[in-house]
N, C-alpha and C positions, 0 to 999 in steps of 0.2 A: 629131804624132809625139811631142810631150811627154807626152801622156796614155798613149800606148802604152809609154813608157819608165818610167812612174812608176805601174804598177799597184798597188804596195804603199802608195802614199800614200792617205790617206782620200779616196775619191772623192766623198763627201758634202761635205767641206770645199771641194773645188776644182771641183766639176762645175757651171760656169755661175755661180757665186756670187762669184768672186774677181776682183780687179782686179790687173793687173801694177803693182807699186810700184817707181817709179824712183828715188826718194829714200829710200834705206835704208842701214843701217850695215854691210851685209854686202859680200862680194866681188862686183865687177862681172862676173866670169865666170859667175855663176850667175843665176838668176831668182827674184825675191821676189814672192810672191802675198800680197795684203793683203785680208783679210775683215773688214769692219765691219758687223755686225748687232747688233740689240738683244740677243740672247743670247750673242754671242760676238765677240771681237776676236782677230784672228789675223794674224800675219806668219810665213810659211813660205817659207824660202829653199832653193833646191835647185840643185845642180850635178849634171848628169847626163852620163855618158860612154857614149853609145850604149846598147847593152843589157848593159853590163857592171858599172857601179856607179853609185851616187848618193850624194852627201853632203848632208845636210839639216840646217838650223838651225831649230828650233821657238821661237815665242814666242807663246803662246796663252793667252787668258784667257776662261774661260766665266762667264757671269753666272748661269747655272742649270745643274744637272746635265743633260748632253746626251748621249745614246747613239748610238753608231754601230756599223753592221755593214757590212763590205766584204770583198770578195775579195782575196786575195793571190796574188802569183806565189811561186815558190821562190826564196828568198834567205837570207842570213844578215846579221845586223846586229850592230854594236858601237856602244854608245851610252853617253853620260853626260848625266844630267839634274841640273841645279842644283836644280830644283823640279818636282815633278810630283805629282799625286794622281788616280789613276784607279781605277776598279772594273772589273776584267776579268770577263767573263761566260763561262758555259760552262766549258771546260777551259783557257782562255787563261791563260798565265802572267802575273803581275803586273809592271808597269813599276816600277822602283826609282829612287830619286834618291839623290844623294850618293856613288855609287860606279860605276866601269866595270862594265857588264854586257853580256850577249849575248843576242840573240833569234834563234831559228832558225824560219823559215817553210817549211812543206812545200807551201804553196799552198792551205791551208784558209781558210775564212772566219774573220774575226777581229772579235769584238765586245768593246766596252768603253765605259765612261762616263766622260767628263771631268767631275770634280768642281768645282762652282762655287766661285770665289773664290780658288783656288789656281793661280797661273801654272804653265804648263808651258814650261819653258825648258831647252833643251839642244841637243846635237849628235849626229848619228848617221851612220855609214858603213854603206851597204847594198850587199852584194855578191852578184851574181847567178852562176849556174852558167857563163854565157858568158865570164866573167872568167877562171875556171879554164881553160876549154877554149882560150881565145885567148891567154892570157899565162902561165899556170903549169903547164900540162899536161907540158911537156917538161922542167920543172925539179923539179916536186914530185910524186912518185908518190902514189897513193891516191885520186885523184878528188876530186870536190866533197864526198864524204861525210867525207873526212879533214878538211877545213876545218870541216864542220859539227860533228864530234866536238870538234875543238880549241877551236872557239869556245864551244860548250856547256859545255866543262870549266871555262871562266872563272868561271861562275856558282857554282862550288863551291870557289873559292880566292880568296885576297887577290891582287889583280892589281898588278903593279909600277907605279910612277909613270910609267914610259916610255909606256905606252899612253895614260894621261890627258894626257900632255905633247903627244902627236901629236894628240889629239882637240882640245885647246885650240888648237893651232897651226891647225888646220882651222877652228876656230870664229872665230878672230880674223884669218884670212888675208884680205888685200885684193888679192890677185893677180889680174891680168887679161891679156888678149891671148893671143898665141900660146903663151907659156910656160904658161898656166894648166893645160892638160891634162897636161903633163909634170909639173908640181908635184903636182897632186892624185893622179895615177897613182902617183907616187913614194911619197907618204903612205900610199896603200892598201897598197902592197907593204911599206912599213916596218911597218904594223900587222899584216899577215899574218906577216911575218918573226918579229916579237916573239911573237905567240901560238903560232906553231908552235916557236919555241925552248923553250917551256915543256915540250913533249914530249920534248926531248932533254936538258933540265937534270936533273942528279942532286941539285940543291939546291933546297930550298923558299925562298920569299920570306923566311920567317921566319929562315933561317939567315943572310941578309945583314944583318939588323938584329935585334939581340938584344931581348928584350922590354922590358928596362929603358929602352934608348935610345928605343924606339917609345913607351913610356909617357910619357917625358919630353917628346917632341916633341908628343904629343897634348895635354899640359898647355900647352906653349908656344902650340900652334894655337889652343887655347880662349881663351888670354890675348889673342892677336892679334885673334880674332874679337870680343872684348869691348872691346878699346881701340884698334881699327884707326884711329880718327878722332883719337887722341892721337899725340903724338911718341914713337915707340917706337924705342929704340936697340938695336943688336946686342948690345952689353954688357950691357944690362938683361935681355935675353932669355936671354943665356949664363948669367948669375947665376941666374935662375930655373931653368935646366936644369942647373945645377952643372957646367958644362963651359966650355971655351974658346971664344972667338969663332970661332977657325978651324974647330974641331970642329963647332959649331953650323952653320956655313955649309955644310960638307961634308956632313953627314948630313941636313940640311934639304933641300938640293938633290937628294940621292939619293932621299929619300922622297917629296917633293912635286913633284920635277921642275921647280922654280923656285927663284929666290933669295927670301929673306926679303922684300926690297923689292918684288919682282915679286908675291908673295903678297899683300901689303898693298895694293898698287895695284889688284889684281884685286877685293879686297874692296870698296875704296873705289868703284871703277868700277861694280860690281854694285848697290851700295847707291844710288849716284848715279842709275842708270838707273831704279830704283824710284821715287825721289822725283820724277824729271822726269816720269815717267809718270802719277803719281797726284796731284800737287799743283800749286799755283800759286806755289810758292816761287820767289824770284828766283834767278838764277844764283849770285849772291854768297852767298845763304843755302844753297843746295845745296853750294856749295864748302866753306863753313864746317861744315856738318853731317857732311861726310865727311873732314874733317881738313886742309883747305887754307885758309891765312890770306889767300890772294890769289886773287880769281876768275880772273885771267889764268893763273896756274899750273895752276889746276884745268882750264880750258878747253884749255890746251895739252896736258895729260895726256889729256884725253877725246878730243881730236881725234886724237891720236898712236894711241891704242888702238882707236878706232872708225871713224876716217875721217870723222867728223862733229863739228861743234861742239855743245855741250849744247843750245842753242836749236833747232838743226836736228834733233837727236834727239827733242826734245819734240815738235816738229811732225810728225815721221815716225811717233812712236808713237801720235799721235792721228789718223793717217790723212789729215794735211794734206800733199799731194804737191806737189812742185816738179819740173816736167818740165825 
């Protein structure tokens, strides 16, 4: 049944070559498929709701350029990749990193090449026509085509931080049990509502944040990316942005969908994951490299954000499973 529900997923990756991974950092309501071959390492987590939608989290590293061709069903996808480098072939649109984007499938074949050495890490929500028919038809006129047009329009505009915030919530969710379906379906509805709200809004995103403030926050963000492993205070950032601390906190949350502290923690977490996956550094060394003086504080943060201790994550990333 799973294969039937997931026709849009790369069949070459999961047809007979994957193992179900029981020890992984993702939500227990979904299924994680682990693939460890000489040419590719892959963790692919998926939550599927009948024939209506799927939520996927990808963590794939190709050791050489690998091309795939597979059939798709009709669906629309909203995604965010922290890292990706692919080469689309034929008329397929490129997948982008660092911003929220949409992909519209009309059921055609899809061909692309995963580029060696660049991790593919991200989250996606894939919505099928059945979701509109079963859940939205009586509330939202215009058919599935309306959703297609609204999602496609995202690629030509700057998307608000609300969308990224919901995608991040899905990426980091550890929810399980009977309420998982309710939670995930509510998040899909939230995303659709935000996207459709752009149709009715008479104000563009740029009106909400004047260019000067956006430019200042861009400089502050670049400073954080450079010095996230150091002790950075709100007052220090406010001085750099020539604004009060209260204003910084307000506009930062509006633009990025999280607090400054949450932003820094996420940067430290992602860097820690890379170090744990690629090296033999001790947990204390990893903690120090990402800005923690005490390994215990780092381990508590890592466990809180991923559901796993650093040493457990390292084993999981290398395909060492604990049933």
